[in-house]
C-alpha positions in Angstrom: -15.0 68.2 -27.6 -14.1 64.7 -28.5 -15.0 63.6 -25.1 -18.4 65.1 -25.4 -19.0 63.2 -28.6 -17.9 60.0 -26.8 -20.4 60.5 -24.1 -23.1 61.3 -26.6 -22.4 58.1 -28.5 -22.5 56.1 -25.3 -25.9 57.5 -24.5 -27.2 56.7 -28.0 -26.0 53.1 -27.7 -27.7 52.8 -24.3 -31.0 54.2 -25.6 -30.8 51.8 -28.6 -30.4 48.9 -26.3 -33.3 50.0 -24.2 -35.5 50.4 -27.2 -34.8 46.9 -28.3 -32.9 47.7 -31.5 -29.8 45.8 -30.4 -31.6 43.3 -28.1 -32.1 40.6 -30.7 -28.4 40.6 -31.4 -27.7 40.1 -27.7 -29.9 36.9 -27.3 -27.3 34.6 -28.8 -24.9 35.9 -26.2 -27.0 34.7 -23.4 -29.2 37.7 -22.8 -32.7 36.5 -21.9 -34.3 39.9 -21.2 -35.9 38.7 -17.9 -36.5 41.5 -15.4 -36.8 40.4 -11.8 -37.3 42.4 -8.6 -33.6 42.4 -7.9 -32.7 44.3 -11.1 -34.3 47.6 -10.2 -33.3 47.1 -6.6 -29.7 47.2 -7.7 -30.1 50.9 -8.6 -31.2 51.9 -5.1 -27.7 52.3 -3.6 -26.3 54.0 -6.7 -29.2 56.5 -6.9 -29.0 57.2 -3.2 -25.3 57.9 -3.4 -25.8 60.2 -6.4 -28.5 62.1 -4.6 -26.2 62.5 -1.6 -23.4 63.8 -3.8 -25.8 66.2 -5.5 -27.0 67.5 -2.2 -23.4 68.1 -1.0 -22.7 70.0 -4.2 -25.8 72.1 -3.6 -24.8 72.9 0.0 -21.3 73.9 -1.0 -22.6 76.2 -3.8 -25.2 77.7 -1.5 -22.4 78.7 1.0 -20.3 80.1 -1.8 -23.2 82.3 -3.0 -23.6 83.6 0.6 -19.9 84.4 0.9 -19.7 86.0 -2.6 -22.8 88.1 -1.9 -21.3 89.4 1.3 -18.0 90.2 -0.5 -19.9 92.0 -3.3 -21.9 94.1 -0.8 -18.6 95.2 0.8 -16.7 95.7 -2.4 -18.6 95.5 -5.8 -16.6 93.8 -8.4 -17.4 92.5 -11.9 -15.5 89.3 -11.3 -17.7 88.6 -8.3 -20.8 89.1 -10.4 -19.5 86.7 -13.0 -18.9 84.1 -10.3 -22.4 84.6 -8.9 -23.9 84.1 -12.4 -21.8 81.0 -12.8 -23.1 79.6 -9.5 -26.7 80.5 -10.4 -26.3 78.3 -13.5 -24.8 75.5 -11.5 -27.5 75.6 -8.8 -30.1 75.3 -11.5 -28.4 72.3 -13.0 -28.1 70.6 -9.6 -31.8 71.2 -9.0 -32.6 69.4 -12.3 -30.1 66.7 -11.5 -31.8 66.1 -8.2 -35.2 66.0 -9.8 -34.1 63.5 -12.4 -32.4 61.4 -9.7 -35.6 61.3 -7.5 -37.7 60.6 -10.6 -35.5 57.7 -11.5 -35.7 56.4 -7.9 -39.5 56.7 -8.0 -39.7 54.8 -11.3 -37.5 52.0 -9.9 -39.9 51.6 -7.0 -42.9 51.7 -9.4 -41.2 49.1 -11.6 -40.8 46.8 -8.6 -44.5 47.3 -7.9 -45.4 46.4 -11.5 -43.2 43.3 -11.2 -45.0 42.3 -8.0 -48.3 42.5 -9.8 -46.9 40.5 -12.8 -47.1 43.4 -15.3 -43.7 42.5 -16.9 -44.0 44.5 -20.1 -45.0 47.7 -18.3 -42.3 47.0 -15.7 -39.6 46.8 -18.4 -40.8 50.1 -19.9 -40.8 51.8 -16.6 -37.4 50.5 -15.8 -36.1 51.7 -19.1 -37.5 55.2 -18.3 -35.9 55.0 -14.9 -32.5 54.3 -16.6 -33.1 57.2 -19.0 -33.8 59.5 -16.1 -30.6 58.4 -14.4 -28.6 58.9 -17.6 -30.1 62.3 -18.0 -29.2 63.2 -14.5 -25.6 62.1 -15.1 -25.5 64.0 -18.3 -26.5 67.2 -16.4 -23.8 66.4 -13.9 -21.2 66.4 -16.7 -22.5 69.8 -17.8 -22.3 71.1 -14.3 -18.7 69.9 -14.1 -17.9 71.8 -17.3 -19.4 75.0 -15.8 -17.3 74.4 -12.7 -14.1 74.1 -14.7 -15.1 77.3 -16.6 -15.4 79.1 -13.2 -11.9 77.9 -12.2 -10.7 79.3 -15.5 -12.1 82.7 -14.6 -10.1 82.6 -11.4 -6.9 81.5 -13.1 -7.3 84.3 -15.7 -7.7 86.8 -12.9 -4.5 85.5 -11.2 -2.6 85.7 -14.5 -3.8 89.3 -15.0 -2.6 90.1 -11.4 0.8 88.4 -12.2 1.2 90.5 -15.3 0.6 93.7 -13.3 3.2 92.6 -10.8 5.9 91.8 -13.4 8.5 94.4 -13.3 7.5 95.6 -9.8 9.5 94.4 -6.7 6.5 94.3 -4.4 2.9 93.4 -5.3 
């Protein structure tokens, strides 16, 4: 829970910087606030790698759903239904993560277009929105990781229950 508050505080500080609340305090430190074409271009590889990672997660989860569905058809089990529900939540989050990542990428390109046409104020706003989209995508990624850990906890709980059944017996 403490970690969650730390992430929340980091997002709030980043938003405050984007909104300019802390920007006047940064000027004496050498921050000029000049946005050039290279600034949004720096996000291209990061966003591309994130989208690739999100796609890989999606493909792995899709295969897991297919496998669990086949197992459930052959042998209905409440644990399998719980796992499938967990995967449904994770797939929904990954879909939203991908959308926000693509949205952030689009805004970076749009920001560069605005810079090309010398619309600096609008470009800064669009770039800020792009960063917010990227941060939101990363926040959803953290939530998806938490759900993944919860799924592993279900597996471990099931193994512990099996172990308790086997205690006292010579063969399990």
